[in-house]
Structure formats: C-alpha cells, structure tokens
C-alpha positions in Angstrom: 35.6 -33.8 -32.2 36.9 -31.5 -35.0 38.0 -28.0 -34.2 37.2 -26.8 -37.7 35.0 -23.8 -37.0 33.1 -24.3 -40.2 32.3 -28.0 -39.4 31.7 -28.5 -35.7 28.3 -28.5 -34.1 29.7 -26.4 -31.3 30.9 -23.6 -33.6 27.6 -23.6 -35.6 25.7 -23.1 -32.3 28.2 -20.4 -31.2 27.7 -18.5 -34.5 24.1 -17.8 -33.4 25.5 -16.0 -30.3 27.8 -13.6 -32.2 27.3 -10.0 -31.3 28.5 -6.6 -32.5 27.8 -4.7 -29.2 28.5 -5.4 -25.6 27.5 -8.8 -24.1 27.4 -10.8 -20.9 29.7 -13.8 -21.3 28.1 -17.0 -20.0 30.4 -19.8 -21.0 31.1 -22.2 -23.9 29.3 -24.8 -25.8 29.4 -28.5 -24.7 28.8 -31.3 -27.2 29.2 -35.0 -26.4 30.6 -34.0 -23.0 33.4 -31.8 -24.3 33.6 -28.0 -24.0 34.9 -26.0 -26.9 36.7 -22.9 -25.5 36.3 -21.0 -28.8 32.5 -21.5 -29.0 31.3 -18.7 -26.7 27.8 -18.3 -25.4 26.7 -14.8 -24.5 23.6 -12.5 -23.9 23.7 -9.3 -25.9 23.5 -6.4 -23.4 20.9 -4.7 -25.5 18.4 -7.6 -25.1 18.7 -7.9 -21.3 15.6 -5.7 -20.9 13.7 -8.4 -22.7 13.9 -10.3 -19.3 15.1 -13.8 -18.5 14.7 -17.0 -16.5 17.3 -18.8 -14.4 16.0 -22.2 -13.3 17.1 -25.5 -12.0 17.0 -27.9 -9.0 18.7 -27.1 -5.7 22.5 -27.3 -5.8 22.9 -27.1 -9.6 24.5 -23.7 -9.8 21.6 -21.1 -10.1 23.1 -18.8 -7.5 26.5 -18.8 -9.1 24.9 -17.9 -12.5 23.1 -15.0 -10.9 26.4 -13.9 -9.4 28.1 -14.2 -12.8 25.5 -12.1 -14.5 25.4 -9.5 -11.8 29.1 -9.0 -11.9 29.1 -8.4 -15.7 26.2 -6.0 -15.5 28.0 -4.0 -12.8 31.2 -3.9 -14.9 29.1 -2.6 -17.8 27.8 0.3 -15.7 24.3 -1.3 -15.1 22.9 -1.2 -11.5 21.4 -4.4 -10.1 18.9 -5.2 -7.4 18.7 -8.8 -6.1 17.4 -10.5 -3.0 20.2 -12.5 -1.2 18.1 -15.4 0.1 20.9 -17.6 1.4 23.5 -14.9 2.1 26.0 -16.3 -0.4 25.8 -13.3 -2.7 27.5 -11.0 -0.3 30.7 -12.3 -1.7 30.2 -10.0 -4.7 31.9 -7.3 -2.6 35.1 -9.3 -2.3 37.5 -10.7 -4.9 37.3 -14.4 -5.5 39.8 -17.1 -4.5 41.3 -19.1 -7.3 42.2 -22.8 -7.1 42.8 -25.7 -9.4 39.1 -26.1 -10.2 38.8 -22.5 -11.0 41.7 -22.7 -13.4 40.3 -25.8 -15.0 36.9 -24.2 -15.5 38.5 -21.0 -16.8 40.4 -23.1 -19.4 37.2 -24.9 -20.5 35.3 -21.7 -20.9 38.1 -19.6 -22.6 38.1 -17.2 -19.7 41.1 -15.1 -18.6 39.9 -15.3 -15.0 41.0 -12.6 -12.5 39.7 -12.2 -8.9 37.5 -9.0 -8.8 35.3 -7.2 -6.2 32.3 -5.2 -7.2 30.5 -2.3 -5.5 27.7 -3.6 -3.3 25.0 -1.9 -1.2 23.6 -4.1 1.6 20.0 -3.4 2.3 17.5 -5.0 4.8 13.8 -4.9 5.0 13.0 -2.9 8.1 15.3 -2.6 11.2 15.8 -6.3 12.1 18.5 -7.0 9.4 22.2 -6.1 9.3 22.0 -3.9 6.1 20.7 -0.4 5.6 17.0 -0.5 6.7 14.6 0.3 3.9 10.8 0.7 4.2 7.6 1.3 2.3 4.5 3.0 3.5 1.3 1.0 3.7 -0.4 3.4 1.4 2.3 3.2 -1.3 2.3 -0.6 -1.0 -1.3 -0.7 -1.8 -4.1 -3.2 -1.1 -3.2 -5.8 -3.8 0.4 -6.4 -2.7 -0.5 -6.2 1.0 -3.2 -8.8 0.5 -0.5 -11.1 -1.1 1.7 -10.7 2.0 -1.2 -11.2 4.4 -2.4 -14.3 2.5 -5.9 -12.9 2.0 -8.5 -14.5 -0.3 -10.2 -12.6 -3.1 -13.1 -11.4 -1.0 -10.8 -10.2 1.8 -8.6 -8.5 -0.8 -11.6 -6.5 -2.2 -12.5 -5.5 1.4 -9.0 -4.3 2.1 -9.2 -2.2 -1.1 -12.4 -0.6 0.2 -10.7 0.2 3.5 -7.8 1.9 1.7 -10.3 3.9 -0.3 -12.2 4.9 2.8 -8.9 6.0 4.5 -8.0 8.0 1.5 -11.4 9.8 1.4 -10.9 10.6 5.1 -7.3 11.9 4.6 -6.3 9.2 7.1 -2.6 8.5 6.7 -1.7 4.8 6.2 2.0 4.8 6.9 2.5 1.9 9.3 0.7 -1.3 10.0 -0.4 0.3 13.2 -2.2 3.0 11.2 -4.1 0.4 9.2 -4.8 -1.6 12.3 -6.3 1.5 14.0 -8.4 2.2 11.0 -9.9 -1.3 10.9 -10.3 -1.3 14.7 -12.3 1.9 14.4 -14.5 0.4 11.6 -15.3 -2.6 13.7 -16.0 -0.6 16.8 -19.4 0.8 17.9 -18.2 4.3 17.0 -17.3 3.1 13.5 -20.5 1.2 12.6 -21.8 4.0 10.4 -18.5 4.3 8.6 -18.4 0.5 8.0 -21.9 0.6 6.7 -21.0 3.4 4.3 -18.4 1.2 2.6 -21.1 -1.3 1.4 -20.4 -5.0 1.1 -17.9 -5.0 4.0 -18.8 -7.3 6.8 -17.3 -6.9 10.3 -16.3 -10.6 10.2 -14.1 -10.0 7.1 -12.6 -6.9 8.6 -11.8 -8.9 11.7 -10.0 -11.5 9.6 -7.9 -8.8 8.1 -7.2 -7.3 11.5 -5.9 -10.7 12.8 -3.7 -11.2 9.8 -2.2 -7.7 10.4 -1.5 -8.6 14.1 0.2 -11.8 13.0 2.4 -10.0 10.5 3.4 -7.5 13.2 4.3 -10.3 15.5 6.6 -11.7 12.8 8.5 -8.4 12.5 6.6 -7.0 9.5 5.9 -3.8 11.4 9.5 -2.7 11.1 9.3 -2.8 7.3 6.3 -0.4 6.9 7.1 3.2 7.8 9.1 6.2 6.9 11.4 7.2 5.3 10.2 5.3 2.3 12.7 4.0 -0.1 13.3 6.2 -3.1 13.8 4.0 -6.2 16.3 6.5 -7.6 18.7 5.3 -4.9 18.9 1.9 -6.8 20.1 3.6 -10.0 23.5 4.7 -8.8 26.8 4.1 -10.7 30.2 4.4 -9.0 33.3 5.1 -11.1 31.6 3.6 -14.1 30.4 0.5 -12.4 26.8 -0.2 -11.5 26.1 -0.6 -7.8 24.7 -4.0 -6.9 22.0 -3.6 -4.2 21.6 -6.8 -2.2 18.4 -7.2 -0.2 19.4 -9.3 2.8 17.1 -11.5 4.8 16.4 -10.4 8.4 13.6 -10.8 10.8 11.1 -11.5 8.1 12.6 -14.9 7.2 9.5 -16.6 8.4 7.6 -14.9 5.6 9.9 -14.7 2.6 7.0 -13.7 0.3 7.5 -10.2 1.7 10.8 -10.0 -0.3 9.5 -11.0 -3.6 6.3 -8.8 -3.1 8.5 -5.9 -2.1 10.5 -6.2 -5.3 7.3 -6.2 -7.3 6.2 -3.0 -5.5 9.6 -1.4 -6.4 9.1 -2.5 -10.0 5.7 -0.8 -10.2 7.0 2.3 -8.4 10.0 2.5 -10.9 7.5 2.5 -13.8 6.2 5.9 -12.5 9.7 7.3 -12.0 11.6 6.3 -15.1 11.1 7.9 -18.5 10.3 6.0 -21.7 13.5 5.0 -23.4 12.5 2.2 -25.8 15.3 -0.1 -27.0 18.7 0.9 -25.5 22.3 -0.3 -25.8 22.1 -1.4 -22.1 19.4 -1.5 -19.4 19.0 1.2 -16.8 18.5 -1.4 -14.0 18.2 -5.2 -13.7 16.0 -6.9 -11.1 16.6 -10.5 -10.0 13.6 -12.2 -8.4 15.1 -15.2 -6.5 12.6 -17.8 -5.2 10.1 -16.4 -7.8 7.6 -19.2 -7.1 6.8 -17.3 -3.8 5.5 -14.4 -5.9 3.0 -16.4 -7.8 2.0 -19.2 -5.4 -1.7 -18.8 -4.3 -1.9 -15.4 -5.9 -5.2 -13.9 -6.8 -6.2 -13.5 -10.5 -6.0 -9.7 -10.1 -2.5 -9.9 -8.6 -1.3 -12.2 -11.4 -2.8 -9.9 -14.1 -1.1 -6.9 -12.7 2.2 -8.6 -12.3 2.1 -9.7 -15.9 1.2 -6.2 -17.1 4.0 -4.6 -15.1 6.6 -7.0 -16.4 5.4 -6.4 -19.9 5.5 -2.6 -19.7 8.6 -2.1 -17.6 10.8 -3.1 -20.6 10.1 0.2 -22.3 11.6 2.0 -19.3 14.9 0.1 -19.9 14.5 -2.2 -16.9 15.3 -6.0 -17.2 13.7 -8.6 -14.9 15.2 -12.0 -14.3 13.2 -14.7 -12.4 15.0 -17.4 -10.6 13.2 -20.6 -9.5 13.5 -24.3 -9.6 10.9 -25.1 -12.3 9.9 -22.9 -15.3 6.3 -24.1 -14.5 6.4 -22.1 -11.3 5.7 -19.0 -13.5 2.4 -18.3 -15.2 2.5 -18.9 -19.0 1.8 -15.2 -19.7 4.9 -14.2 -17.7 7.1 -17.0 -19.1 6.3 -16.0 -22.7 7.8 -12.6 -22.0 11.2 -13.9 -21.0 13.7 -13.7 -23.8 16.7 -15.5 -22.1 16.4 -19.0 -20.7 19.2 -20.4 -18.6 18.1 -23.9 -17.4 20.2 -25.8 -15.0 19.6 -29.5 -14.3 16.2 -30.7 -13.5 15.3 -33.8 -11.4 12.6 -36.1 -12.7 11.8 -38.5 -9.9 8.0 -38.3 -9.9 5.3 -38.2 -12.5 4.8 -34.5 -11.8 8.5 -34.0 -12.2 8.4 -35.8 -15.6 5.4 -33.7 -16.7 7.3 -30.5 -15.7 10.3 -31.7 -17.7 8.3 -32.3 -20.8 6.7 -28.9 -20.5 10.1 -27.3 -20.1 11.4 -29.0 -23.3 8.5 -27.5 -25.3 9.5 -24.0 -24.4 12.9 -24.3 -26.2 13.5 -24.0 -29.9 14.0 -27.3 -31.9 17.5 -28.7 -31.9 19.1 -31.5 -33.8 22.2 -31.5 -31.6 20.7 -32.5 -28.3 18.0 -34.8 -26.9 16.7 -32.1 -24.5 14.9 -34.3 -22.1 18.0 -36.3 -21.6 20.2 -33.2 -21.5 18.2 -31.4 -18.9 18.5 -34.3 -16.5 22.2 -34.9 -17.3 23.7 -31.4 -16.8 26.6 -31.2 -14.5 26.9 -28.6 -11.7 27.6 -25.2 -13.2 26.2 -26.3 -16.6 22.9 -25.1 -18.2 20.9 -25.4 -21.4 20.7 -21.8 -22.8 18.8 -19.9 -25.4 18.6 -16.1 -25.6 17.4 -13.4 -28.0 20.0 -12.3 -30.5 20.7 -8.6 -31.3 18.1 -9.0 -34.0 15.5 -10.2 -31.6 15.4 -13.9 -32.8 15.9 -16.9 -30.5 19.5 -18.3 -30.6 20.2 -22.0 -31.1 19.9 -24.2 -28.0 23.3 -24.5 -26.3 24.4 -27.0 -23.6 26.7 -24.5 -21.8 29.5 -24.9 -19.3 29.2 -21.7 -17.3 32.1 -19.4 -16.4 33.3 -19.0 -12.8 32.3 -15.7 -11.0 35.2 -13.5 -10.3 34.0 -12.4 -6.9 34.0 -14.5 -3.7 31.6 -17.5 -4.0 30.7 -17.4 -0.3 29.2 -15.2 2.4 31.5 -12.5 3.9 29.7 -12.8 7.2 27.2 -10.6 9.2 30.0 -8.5 10.8 31.4 -7.5 7.4 28.0 -6.8 6.0 27.0 -4.7 9.1 30.3 -2.7 8.9 29.7 -2.0 5.2 26.1 -0.9 5.9 27.3 1.5 8.6 29.7 3.1 6.1 27.0 3.4 3.4 26.0 6.9 2.2 22.4 5.7 2.5 22.7 5.1 6.2 22.1 8.8 7.0 19.0 8.8 4.8 17.4 5.6 5.9 19.1 4.6 9.2 16.5 6.0 11.6 12.8 5.4 11.5 10.7 8.5 11.4 8.3 8.6 14.4 4.7 8.9 13.4 2.4 11.4 15.2 -0.4 10.0 17.3 -3.6 9.5 15.4 -7.0 10.5 16.7 -9.1 7.6 18.1 -11.5 8.1 15.2 -10.6 9.2 11.7 -11.9 12.6 10.7 -15.2 12.7 8.9 -15.2 12.9 5.1 -15.1 16.4 3.7 -18.3 17.6 2.0 -18.3 17.0 -1.7 -20.2 18.5 -4.6 -23.3 16.5 -5.5 -23.0 14.5 -8.7 -25.6 12.7 -10.8 -23.3 9.6 -10.9 -22.6 7.1 -8.2 -19.1 7.2 -6.7 -16.5 4.8 -8.1 -14.2 3.0 -5.6 -10.5 3.7 -6.2 -9.7 0.2 -7.3 -12.6 -0.3 -9.7 -12.1 0.4 -13.4 -14.0 3.3 -14.8 -16.6 2.2 -17.3 -15.6 3.0 -20.9 -17.1 5.9 -22.9 -19.7 4.8 -25.4 -18.6 4.7 -29.0 -19.4 7.9 -30.9 -21.9 7.4 -33.7 -20.5 7.3 -37.2 -22.1 9.7 -39.7 -23.2 8.2 -43.0 -21.3 8.9 -46.2 -17.8 10.3 -46.9 -16.4 12.8 -44.5 -13.3 14.7 -43.5 -11.4 14.4 -40.2 -13.8 14.6 -37.3 -13.4 16.9 -34.4 -12.1 14.0 -32.2 -9.5 13.1 -34.8 -8.3 16.6 -35.0 -8.1 16.8 -31.2 -6.3 13.5 -30.9 -3.7 14.6 -33.4 -2.8 17.6 -31.2 0.7 17.0 -29.6 -0.5 18.4 -26.3 -3.4 16.0 -26.2 -1.1 13.1 -27.1 1.2 14.0 -24.2 -1.8 14.1 -21.9 -2.9 10.6 -23.0 0.6 9.2 -22.3 0.5 10.8 -18.9 -2.9 9.1 -18.2 -1.4 5.7 -19.2 1.4 6.2 -16.7 -1.1 7.1 -14.0 -3.2 4.0 -14.7 -0.1 1.8 -14.3 0.9 3.6 -11.2 -2.5 2.7 -9.7 -1.9 -1.0 -10.3 -0.1 -1.4 -7.0 -1.0 1.8 -5.1 1.8 4.0 -6.5 2.7 7.2 -4.7 2.5 9.7 -7.5 6.1 10.9 -6.9 7.4 13.1 -9.7 10.4 11.9 -11.7 13.6 13.7 -10.9 14.9 16.0 -13.6 
C-alpha cells in the first residue's frame, strides 16, 4: 500500500480525525490488514460530552479500550467514574509492564509508549467491599430507581411511589431499607389500615410483594448500601496535580445483583444534574461516566424508567458531563439513547445465530456509509484490540468509518489484588468522611400523623404525578402590542426562575435531594 498521504485510503480516513484542540488518541487506521502508523484516529476532547458507546463480544478488548480512554482523560485533568466489574481496571493505579507485544503494538499505532500510573480512588457500594464505602439514602434514591433494583413491575412501582409520597407527607425519614420496611410493615398492619386506605389504589397484597422484595435485597447485602453518610457527587470531581482522579466502583457483596451498580451510577448522574452549573459546550468535560455492563440498566426496565434515563442522558451534556456505555451489542441500548451517542467504538461481533446476524445488520446501519470496508465482514473479522470507529469531529459532524488498531494502555493491564486495593482505600482522604456508617435513631412503631393542612378547592397531586398543564390563554382579536405575559416572561428575574424550575423538575426524576450547589 502506498504511503503517499494524498493517495492512501488510510490517510484520507485519518484526515477526517484531524483536530486543532486536545484529543484522546485511540490508534491508527487499518486497511487490508495493514496499520498505517501515520494515520491517527482520535476523539476530540471537546466532543466527549456528546457521549459514546464501547461495544463488542467478550474477550475482544472492550475493557482495555475503557482503560485507554480513562488514562487519557485523567492526564487531561478530567475526573472519571467507572464500575470495575471484573477487577481488571485497578491496574490503572500502577505503571504498565512492557514486552515484545507491547512494543509491536506501539510501533503499529505510532505510539511512544511509556509505563504510567494514574490517580485512582477505590470505592465500594456499602461496607462489604474493599474500597471506601459509599452509600445513598433510600429517599434520595427514589422509587423509580429502587423499583429497578427490586425488580418490580409497573403496578408495584406506582405503589412504591405512593408509599414514598406518604412517608414524605408524614415526615417519616427513609434513610435505610429498614426504614422503608418498617413503613410498609406499618401500612400492612392493623394499626396502619386507615393510612393504607388513605393512599388509594394500594392493595395490601402489592405492599406485601414489595416488602418481600426488600427483605430479599437485605439478605443479599443491599442493606449496607443504603444509609448515611450519603455520597456527595462533588467528591467525584477532584483533580490531583493537574490529573483527574479516576473513581473505580469495585464489586463487593452485591455481586449477586449487579444491576445495583448500573442503577447507582444513574442515580449519581441525576444527582449531578442538580449540583453542576450549566456550561454548554466546553473544551473538555467536567466528568466522564462509564456504564459497564450497560444492558443491566435497560433490561426489563419500565417505560417510565427508560424515558427518565433517556431524558437525563440528553440533558446532562449541558452540564459538561460525558457518558460512555459499554456492552456487548449496540442493540442492548434503546434507540433513543443510542441516537444520542456521538462516539462509536465497536469491537468484534459474533454472528453465530439468526438473532446475532440480525443484531449485526442493525449495527451496520448505525454507521456512516463507507466505500473502504464491507462493514458486516469487518465487524466479524476484527482482531483482539481492534475496533470499527466513528466519532464526532470538532465541527460536530460524523467522522469517516475507521478500522482501528487500538493503542496499548500505559497502566497495568491486570488487577493489583484486594490487599493493595484495601491498603489504598485506607489511605484515602475519603475514608474519614465515609468510612463509618452513621447509626440511625430508633423510629416509632407508627409514623406520626400527617400535619393539618389548609383546605384547598383542588384534589391533592401525588409527588410522582405530573401537574396538569395550564390552559392556553385566549388570544384577543386584531393587532396588539406585547401582552402582560410576554412582558413578564422577558423579565430577567422571571427567566432565572423558569430555569430553576426546570432544574427542580429534572431533580424530581429520580428522587433528588435538593442539595444546593457549592459555590
């Protein structure tokens, strides 16, 4: 193949990835099995908050790609949060070990490879893991996400929402699973019959199903995750000596229910939306999330849950937060989410069954047209550590499809072991803040009665139900000047109030806490 930059297909593809600002270097273009070290493939750092997808079959190199991207984000001063499903990503904290294969891949990708360690914070959900324990309160988690963790159906999810609303009206704190269990136990008891009846549409049978699901979750160790002190999302935004801290969420006692991890990340994402200011388009993101095993987030999810996830992913971009989903098949993600992902890094797919072939065909249709590759053939022929890539350019347009030989991560591509993780967690500055669970005061056997409220001509609206829209004002006939409403809406103070209302609405999606943003 010619190396003439003006003539080779590889160089023409690479021209579409040229950038003026900072970028994440992925690798080099492969055409007809040969890599061109001068044809570099990269993601502009300014477009990382347009989100992305890393997909591929087991053993094709997805985890190493996540490691490669996380390293470069950290080096650029961008904090990262990612779930370490298999434990391999703990190697980010240690420099890599070079060998002949590393040298060969560095040559192919035009990389001046040097072993490098990165700042890592090891976190664990609850107290069963080896990292710094982090928690959420039941109230802040909200009924929609908790229903996902409990595996509730739509009817049961609605019932749980009413129970949350009832507890809020009674000023009954829902901090731990035990608090919620006690509330439901009261509602299903003889003493709580009147309270249960006041909820309307809540049967004791449905409440009993939710109660059993809570008991099962507690038995699997889920009770250690819900409590105080609750994680402050600002602790994920730290930078150390110009490098972003990589927060790794380690698996612990909740390994039997991994959906907790992906759902917890979604809670954090919604919580961050209420904390971070609007920044619009920025030179680099404020934080990047990696959702590994993303199919767990969407499998068997209710329509309300899916709509709220889609809305949060769409809106969080304006806060300077990037989200990367990692899964085996792009079809694991809803189309409305998939359409919002600007970067596609697709490792090899396997097409052994008719369903696999259908998924392959659907994947091909999500890529721009290319006259260099037969994409169906390419996606099943990729080697380990190779991927078909397209991203958004600095101008916001899709780049040419590129068969890419990925660079080698500079950190250790293996686990550092539980002993080293535990030692690092003990030395963490977060240990003093989150290391000990705050004991909850004993709750009364029956929640307090609802405080008296002023009478209203309108029926009460449950917390999770949308408020009906205002009727459209009647339009006067004939020409007119600016109406009173138009003049009011043009007032800067009113505009600010409207923006605040929008933030509050999004905060309510997943039961946000209403914490004020730090100055």
